[in-house]
N, C-alpha and C positions, 0 to 999 in steps of 0.2 A: 602511136609509138609503143605503148604497152603491148598491143597485140603482136607487133613485129618482134619485140624483144622475146616474148614467150615462144614465138614461132621458131626461133633459133635454138631453143633449149630442148633437152630431152624430156620425156615424161617425168622421170625421177627428179630432175632439176626443177621442173615446174611445181611439183608437189612441195619441194623444200622451200621454194620462194613463197608459195602461198601460206605455208605454216609460219614463216617468219613474219609475213605481213599481218596475219591474224594475231600473233602474239603482240606485235607492236600496237595494234588497234586496242587490244585488251588493256595493255599498259596505259595507253592514253586515257581509256575510259576510267580506269582506277584513279588516275591523276585528277580528272575533272569531276568524277562522281564517286567519292570515297565510299567504300563498303560500309553498310550500317553497323557492322561489328567492329569497326576500327576504333582507334583511340579517341576519335572525336565524338563517338556515340555516347548518349546519355547512360549513366550508371544504371544497372538493373535495380528494380524495386527492392527496397529493404525488406518487403514482406516475403520475398522468395527465400531468404536465408535465415530468418529468425525461427527458432524452435518454439512452437506454440505450447503453452502450458496446458495441463490436462483438464482443468475445471473451467467450464464456460459460466461466466457470471452474467445472467440475463434477466434478473428480476430483483426487486427490492426485498429487504428483510423486515417484516412487520414487527418483530420483537426488538429491533435496534433502538438503543437509547444513547444519548450523548450528554455533554455538559449543559446543553440548552433544554433538555427534557425536564418536564415538571415531575415532582415526586409521585404524583398520581400515575403518570405514564410509566414510572419505574415499578409500580406496585407497592409504593411505600405510603404510609399514612402522613398527613400533614405534620410538619415540624412545629414545635412550640418554642417561641423565644423565652417563655417564662418557665420552661422545664428545668429541673435540677441539672447540675453540671454533667453528671454521668450520662443522663438521658440525652442531653444535647450532643455530647461526643458520640454516642452510639448512633444517633440519627445521622450525624455527619459522615462517619466512616462507612456506614452502610450505603449511603448515597454515593460516596466517592468510589466504593468498590464496584457498584453497578455501572458507573460511568467508565471506569477502567476496563471492566469486562465487556461492556458494550451491548449486552443482551439482558433483557429483563428476566429476572428469576427471583425465587424466594431466597432471602438471606436471613441470617441470625447473627447476633453479636453479643459479646460480653467482655468485661475487663478483669484483669487479675485482682484478686481481693474483693471483687464485686463492685468496685467504684473507682472513679478517678480521684486521687488524693489532692485536695485543694491547697497544696503547699508550694510556694514559689520554688522553681527549680526541680520539682519532683517529676520523675518520669513514670508513667503508667503504661503498661502494655495492654492493648485492647485488640481483640481478634474478631474478624468477620468470617463467617463460613459461607462460601459460595459454591453451590453444587458439590459439596463434600470437601472442598479445598479450603484450608484455614490460612487466612492472610492477616498478619499481625502488624498493627499500626502503633507507632510511638506517640504518646500524648505527653507534651511538656507544658507544665503550668508556668506561664511567663510573669503574671502579675495578679495580685489579689488586693482589691481596694474595698473599703467599707467594713462594717461590722459583720458579725456572724449572721445577723438577721437580714442584712441587706448587702451582700457581697457582689462585687463586679469582678469576675474572674476571666482573665485573658489567657488563652492557651494556644499552642501550635500543634498541629497534627502532621506527622511525617509518614510517608507511605512505606510499605514493605519493600524489600529489595527485589522481590519477584511478584509477578502478577499472573492472571489467567488469560491465555490467548485462546479465543474461540473462533473456529472456522466461520461460523455464521456472522460473527461481528466483522471479521476481515472482509468477507464477500459483500456484506451489506454496506459497509462503509465505502468500499471501493466502488460499488454501484452508485451510491449517492454522489460521490465526488466526480465521476467521469462519464456516466451514461448519457448525459445530454450532449456531449461533444465527441464521443468516441464511437467508432463503428462496431467494435468488438472488444469485449473484456474477458480476460482469462486470469486464473491464479493457479498456484501450486495446490496439490492436494494436502490440505492442512487437517490435523486431527480435530475432532469435535471440541476437545478441551485439552490444553497443554500448559503446564507451568513454565514460564520463561522469565528471564531477567529483564527488569524494566530498563528501558532506554537503549538496549542492545539490539543489534541486527538479529532477527530470529532465524535467519537462514532461509526463510520463505520469500517468494516473489509473486508479484502480480504484473500484468502487462495489459496495455490497451492499444488499439489501432487508432492512431491519430487521424482524424478525418479532414483536418484543415490542409489547404495547399493542394498542388497538383500531384504530389507523390506521397501517398499515405505511408506512414512508418510506424513500427511498433515501438512503444515507449515502455521500458522496464522500470519497475518500482520494487524496492525492498520493503519488507514488512517489519515494523518496529512497534513494540507495545510501550505506550507511555501512560501516565496517570489519566490522560484524557481519552484513552482507548487506543485502538490500532491507528497508526499513522503510516504514511508511505513516503519513502525517500527515493529520489531518482538515482538510478545507477548510471554512472558514466561509462559510455561505450569506448 
């Protein structure tokens, strides 16, 4: 019947009919086999749209120290519990400064007036010098018990408002935290040493390519300096 129908049509009419038939078949094909670029297709990989940060973090930092490091690992002599008050305070704030900076280095320290005044409620300013940067700690005497020959002095040490952010510490800490589970680690280009406000967002970022799951994704982290050293806060997308 189809052949008889075409026989009665002109050549032009046959071409028109064939085009209409082909278009109908294509439409049916799209209905039954949707194109892979349609709305039902999976979303493109997140790795295709994320801007990669310039510094590749691909190794550990041998000079890295943290709150769990021994004083010998920081390059400090052993602390003595029987040392005079001022010596104990200077030992403590040097150790705290190295933990905050995150990188082992030579430090020096001293207090105004040469010593911590052992008077309840008295504040003494003591300063640690780290790679040329002076960081001042507040030392408050909370309690004094006993006689002058055998005193038990309790004190509190408060950190400075600002600390030192080191690129090596940021990269080293980021590597330690994520290299076992991430495919790739990157960070902003951070100055070798910069003074920043403790607890605030430094404006620098790091990122790692999450390896878990079928669709790897880049996870962004903001860099913050705390008394325990560089820490990383997740950035909400």
